[in-house]
N, C-alpha and C positions, 0 to 999 in steps of 0.2 A: 808453254806460256802462259801468264796468269792474266784472265781475263778473257773476254770477246773482243773479235772483231767482225766486221760484216753488215750487212740492212737487208730484209728478205722479206717478200710479201707472203703474205698467208691468206687464210679465208677463214672465218668462225661459222662452224654448221648451225644447224637448229638447237642443238641443245650448248649453245657456249663454247666447244672446244675447238680448239686449233690444233694442227700438225707440227712437232718442233723441228725445224728442218734439221736436215743432217748435217752442215755447216755448222752448226750451234751445238750440235748432238758430240763432237767429234772433239767441241773445244772445251765440253764440260770437263771438270774435276774429277779426278777418277774415285774421289771416296763423297761424291754429291749420290749417288744411290738414283739417280734419275728424280730427286725430292727436287721440292722448290718452296718458296716462300713468293705469293704473288700481292705486288701492295700498290694502293696509291703514289703515282709518281708528286714530284713537285709541282710538275704541271699535269695539264689536264690527260694524260695519258697514266700506264701502269707500271711498273719495276716488279721482273721477276728474276728473284736472287734464288742460285744455287742456294740448297742449306749450308754449304760450305761460306759461302762468301756471307750469308745472312746473320750465321753466329757471332761474329766477331761485333757487328753491327747491332746486335740485340748486349751482347756482352756488355758494350760498353754504352748502349739507353740505360742497361739497368744499373750502372754505377751512380749515373746522375743524381742528385741531389731532388728529392721527392719532397722536400718543403720548399721548396723556388717554385712559383707557382708558373712560372717562364716552362721550366721542365716538363712540369706537369699537362700542359698545356701543350709543348713542342709532343711532349709521349701519345698525349689522346690522340692529336693529328696525325702523326708516324705511325701507328702501330694499328689505326681505325682501318679496320677491313681486312689488315693482313691476314692472310690463308695459306695455309698447309697444303700444299698441292702436290701429284705425283703425275707422270707419263701414264697412262693405260697400256695395255699391253699393245695398240694400233700405234703410240710413241704420241698419242694426244695429250694437252693440257686443258682442265677446263677453268675456263674465267667465272669467277663467281658471279650473281646478276648484279648486286651490289654493283658492283667491280666495272662491270660492263658499262653500268652508267652511270657511273664516274667519270668513266672516258670518251664517254660517246660512242661503242663500238658496236658496230651493226654488222658488217658481215669481209668488209676487206680490210685486214690491218699489215702494217709493215713490223716487225719485229728489228728493231735496231740497238747495236750494241754499243754497251756504256760503261766500259771497262768492265767492272766485276758483276753487271747486271747486265740484264736487256730490257731497253724498254718497250712497250705493245703500244702503239699509236693507232687511231683511226687514219684509214690511209690517206682520205681528201684530210686531213688536220694536218697531216705532217706534212704533207704538200704545201698548204697552204703558208705554214713556220718557217718553211725556204724560199717562199716565194715573197715574204716577208723583210729577207735579212740579204744584204747586199752582201757582194765580197767586200768593198769597203769597211762597212759595219765588221762586216768580221774581222778583216786585219785589224781594228781597233781593239777589239774585242781579243782577240790572239796577242797583241801587245799588252792591254792591262792583264791579262792571265796568267801568262807565261813571265812575264818580264817583273811582273809585280809593280810597275810604273805608270803612272798617270799619262793620257794621253793628252797632249798638249791641243786646244784648242784652234792654232795655228796649222796643223800636218792635215 
């Protein structure tokens, strides 16, 4: 399988470390060597990329035209805070302080599969995200994303 599935709760210790769930460890690409890049997500969460997933993304970003101001802006935002990390002898990963602050991570977190990466959310913020998302809203979003079609107002 290429990618991740699952959603797991974890906790940050006093030093900002968390244990990578065994179910995610089993899903890691063989060439990951327990090395990751942790980075800001598009929402107020963090993205944890196995190194094998990060390298092609970084290669694509590196090919973008540096003379385009939007490219430079995107690179600054996307790469800002990106940090290489690896599991320690106990299987824990360290979340840098600046990234903890960005995602408002305190203690209770949720690790969520997001295809080629794992999102790290504050448990309470993650719950709020889904409380504000109705099944009907999800259905319309799925129609737009999966079929490429606009949703009719009357539906």
